[in-house]
C-alpha positions, -999 to 999 in steps of 0.1 A, spaced: 29 278 -192 19 272 -228 13 239 -244 33 229 -275 17 229 -309 20 191 -308 -4 190 -279 -27 216 -293 -30 199 -327 -32 165 -310 -63 175 -291 -78 191 -321 -72 159 -342 -89 138 -315 -119 163 -314 -121 161 -352 -121 123 -353 -145 122 -324 -169 145 -343 -169 121 -372 -173 87 -356 -194 75 -386 -164 74 -409 -126 76 -413 -111 110 -416 -80 118 -435 -48 138 -428 -55 161 -458 -90 167 -446 -79 177 -411 -50 198 -424 -74 217 -446 -100 221 -419 -76 235 -394 -51 252 -417 -22 230 -404 8 219 -424 2 183 -437 38 173 -427 34 187 -392 1 170 -388 15 137 -400 39 137 -370 10 145 -347 -12 117 -360 17 92 -359 24 100 -323 -14 97 -314 -14 63 -331 17 52 -312 0 62 -280 -31 42 -288 -55 71 -293 -60 66 -331 -62 37 -355 -48 46 -389 -51 28 -422 -32 35 -454 -44 33 -489 -74 44 -510 -100 38 -482 -75 48 -455 -78 74 -428 -81 74 -391 -106 68 -364 -105 69 -326 -90 38 -311 -109 43 -279 -143 56 -270 -143 94 -263 -153 88 -227 -121 68 -222 -98 96 -234 -89 119 -205 -76 153 -216 -50 155 -189 -35 121 -199 -33 133 -235 -15 165 -224 10 145 -203 16 120 -231 22 147 -258 42 173 -238 79 168 -236 80 186 -203 55 204 -181 82 220 -160 74 256 -153 109 265 -142 142 248 -145 164 257 -115 194 239 -131 194 257 -164 209 288 -150 222 279 -115 202 297 -89 218 308 -57 185 300 -39 186 262 -48 180 241 -18 164 268 3 136 280 -21 101 265 -21 91 281 -55 98 250 -76 78 228 -52 49 252 -52 49 253 -90 52 215 -93 22 212 -70 3 237 -92 13 217 -123 0 185 -107 -33 203 -99 -35 215 -135 -32 180 -149 -55 165 -123 -82 191 -132 -78 184 -169 -83 147 -161 -118 156 -150 -126 161 -187 -128 135 -213 -130 138 -251 -167 129 -247 -172 159 -224 -157 182 -250 -177 167 -278 -209 168 -257 -210 205 -264 -231 205 -295 -218 239 -308 -183 224 -309 -193 194 -330 -213 217 -353 -183 240 -357 -160 211 -365 -184 198 -391 -185 233 -407 -147 232 -410 -148 203 -434 -131 214 -466 -153 212 -496 -146 184 -520 
């Protein structure tokens, strides 16, 4: 299983904003820091704002900040909110002669549930509590 770039970038945006709680960060700044397309990042930030993870403001003094405390943002919840599907296999896509008798899908669904449950043991605050991560994020800031 591989997470989509939407989820990957979404978590990175939250980490960046969480490492800069003293100020608003901008799309251009994050795009430059991570080397992500500005247009793609705009979609990610829009979705995070819709979901209530970011507060965004337009204009000259605009930018974004976290809408919740980092300790309130569970990583598993973010993954579930951003991923279109976490299905590992799709038994209906190509009809399988084992449908109805096979336990593989149930086992994989159980594993997926355990994956999300385990991710929910971590919050954004847990990730940002690792000082080397915050230092690295701050080093990524594009020079003015």
